[in-house]
C-alpha positions as a Python dict, from the first residue, in 0.01 Angstrom:
ca = {
    (1, 'M'): (0, 0, 0),
    (2, 'N'): (208, 53, -311),
    (3, 'T'): (64, 167, -662),
    (4, 'I'): (186, 163, -983),
    (5, 'K'): (17, 411, -1284),
    (6, 'L'): (-149, 203, -1549),
    (7, 'K'): (-255, 342, -1878),
    (8, 'I'): (-449, 128, -2159),
    (9, 'I'): (-440, 279, -2511),
    (10, 'T'): (-623, 152, -2830),
    (11, 'P'): (-559, 330, -3175),
    (12, 'K'): (-872, 490, -3098),
    (13, 'K'): (-810, 661, -2733),
    (14, 'I'): (-651, 591, -2413),
    (15, 'V'): (-926, 378, -2224),
    (16, 'Y'): (-805, 341, -1892),
    (17, 'E'): (-594, 540, -1664),
    (18, 'K'): (-531, 472, -1303),
    (19, 'E'): (-342, 430, -998),
    (20, 'V'): (-341, 66, -955),
    (21, 'N'): (-185, -226, -753),
    (22, 'S'): (-126, -504, -967),
    (23, 'I'): (-213, -589, -1331),
    (24, 'T'): (-211, -959, -1474),
    (25, 'V'): (-188, -984, -1838),
    (26, 'P'): (-186, -1269, -2104),
    (27, 'A'): (161, -1220, -2249),
    (28, 'N'): (261, -1480, -2553),
    (29, 'D'): (482, -1685, -2232),
    (30, 'G'): (163, -1702, -2017),
    (31, 'E'): (50, -1459, -1734),
    (32, 'I'): (248, -1195, -1635),
    (33, 'T'): (150, -1025, -1308),
    (34, 'I'): (275, -650, -1262),
    (35, 'L'): (338, -516, -942),
    (36, 'P'): (488, -179, -804),
    (37, 'K'): (885, -170, -847),
    (38, 'H'): (868, -414, -1108),
    (39, 'S'): (1203, -439, -1315),
    (40, 'N'): (1187, -279, -1681),
    (41, 'L'): (1023, -518, -1900),
    (42, 'F'): (842, -451, -2249),
    (43, 'T'): (642, -773, -2383),
    (44, 'I'): (426, -898, -2657),
    (45, 'L'): (65, -927, -2536),
    (46, 'K'): (-195, -1175, -2683),
    (47, 'E'): (-603, -1159, -2715),
    (48, 'G'): (-727, -1210, -2369),
    (49, 'V'): (-839, -1047, -2043),
    (50, 'I'): (-662, -814, -1810),
    (51, 'K'): (-741, -823, -1429),
    (52, 'I'): (-680, -502, -1267),
    (53, 'K'): (-655, -477, -862),
    (54, 'I'): (-728, -202, -665),
    (55, 'N'): (-719, -213, -333),
    (56, 'Q'): (-1016, -499, -301),
    (57, 'D'): (-1204, -436, -610),
    (58, 'E'): (-1072, -617, -943),
    (59, 'D'): (-1164, -446, -1315),
    (60, 'Y'): (-1124, -654, -1611),
    (61, 'F'): (-1104, -601, -1962),
    (62, 'S'): (-1106, -775, -2262),
    (63, 'I'): (-828, -696, -2502),
    (64, 'G'): (-663, -727, -2870),
    (65, 'A'): (-314, -810, -2930),
    (66, 'G'): (-49, -545, -2818),
    (67, 'Y'): (237, -481, -2631),
    (68, 'L'): (333, -393, -2244),
    (69, 'E'): (593, -179, -2111),
    (70, 'T'): (680, -81, -1764),
    (71, 'D'): (975, 32, -1578),
    (72, 'G'): (773, -29, -1214),
    (73, 'K'): (633, 297, -1183),
    (74, 'E'): (411, 301, -1477),
    (75, 'T'): (256, 51, -1679),
    (76, 'T'): (163, 134, -2091),
    (77, 'I'): (-52, -124, -2244),
    (78, 'L'): (-75, -57, -2600),
    (79, 'V'): (-338, -292, -2757),
    (80, 'S'): (-557, -313, -3108),
    (81, 'R'): (-893, -314, -2850),
    (82, 'A'): (-998, -278, -2524),
    (83, 'Y'): (-1335, -345, -2357),
    (84, 'G'): (-1413, -285, -2003),
    (85, 'Q'): (-1622, -489, -1791),
    (86, 'D'): (-1935, -286, -1805),
    (87, 'E'): (-1903, -245, -2182),
    (88, 'I'): (-1983, -639, -2259),
    (89, 'N'): (-2324, -713, -2409),
    (90, 'E'): (-2403, -1061, -2390),
    (91, 'K'): (-2658, -1046, -2685),
    (92, 'L'): (-2353, -891, -2900),
    (93, 'I'): (-2145, -1187, -2803),
    (94, 'N'): (-2356, -1432, -2916),
    (95, 'E'): (-2436, -1277, -3247),
    (96, 'A'): (-2086, -1237, -3314),
    (97, 'M'): (-2007, -1592, -3227),
    (98, 'E'): (-2272, -1691, -3483),
    (99, 'E'): (-2160, -1461, -3762),
    (100, 'A'): (-1819, -1593, -3709),
    (101, 'K'): (-1948, -1937, -3747),
    (102, 'K'): (-2198, -1846, -4044),
    (103, 'L'): (-1847, -1694, -4221),
    (104, 'L'): (-1631, -2025, -4140),
    (105, 'S'): (-1856, -2247, -4271),
    (106, 'Q'): (-1900, -2004, -4595),
    (107, 'A'): (-1509, -1900, -4594),
    (108, 'S'): (-1365, -2008, -4950),
    (109, 'D'): (-1000, -1909, -4892),
    (110, 'E'): (-756, -1911, -4616),
    (111, 'K'): (-794, -1526, -4555),
    (112, 'S'): (-1158, -1519, -4525),
    (113, 'R'): (-1126, -1825, -4278),
    (114, 'Q'): (-867, -1651, -4088),
    (115, 'Q'): (-1101, -1344, -4054),
    (116, 'A'): (-1374, -1561, -3943),
    (117, 'L'): (-1176, -1768, -3671),
    (118, 'S'): (-1038, -1414, -3570),
    (119, 'M'): (-1409, -1292, -3469),
    (120, 'M'): (-1505, -1603, -3305),
    (121, 'R'): (-1168, -1600, -3072),
    (122, 'R'): (-1245, -1207, -3001),
    (123, 'A'): (-1633, -1367, -2922),
    (124, 'V'): (-1493, -1625, -2699),
    (125, 'I'): (-1297, -1389, -2517),
    (126, 'D'): (-1561, -1150, -2425),
    (127, 'S'): (-1758, -1426, -2343),
    (128, 'K'): (-1471, -1542, -2061),
    (129, 'L'): (-1515, -1173, -1947),
    (130, 'L'): (-1862, -1169, -1904),
    (131, 'K'): (-1852, -1481, -1722),
    (132, 'K'): (-1600, -1323, -1492),
    (133, 'R'): (-1852, -1038, -1431),
    (134, 'K'): (-2145, -1252, -1367),
    (135, 'R'): (-1916, -1438, -1107),
    (136, 'I'): (-1891, -1102, -912),
    (137, 'T'): (-2180, -954, -913),
}
C-alpha cells in the first residue's frame, strides 16, 4: 500500500513523524483527507481532531489552528498545539471546561470573553478525542 510522509509540528517540537496511509484534517471549508500522490495543496486548518491511518490502525490528535502543506509525497502540518490520543486526560479536560465556564461568567470585556471561549473550545475538542479513544478501546 502506498504511503505518505507525515510531520506534525508545534512551536515547541515535532510531535509526530511517520509514513502513513491517509490523514484526515479539519480544514476551514470542511474535512479533507490526504492520500499518497495527492495534488499540491496548502490550506488553513481549524481547531479539531486529526485522524491518521497506518494500515489497519488509526491515531488521533487534538490540534489547534494552523496550516497543512502537501505535495503528495510529504505532508507537513504546522499547528499551535497537538496532543495525541494517549496524552488526553479526562480529569484535566473537565477541570479546563469548568474553569472556562467560570471565566466566561466573570468576563468583563470582549478579550476576556474570547479567551474563555477559546479555552472552552479546546476542552470540547479534547473531549471529542477522548470519546473516539474510548470507542476504539
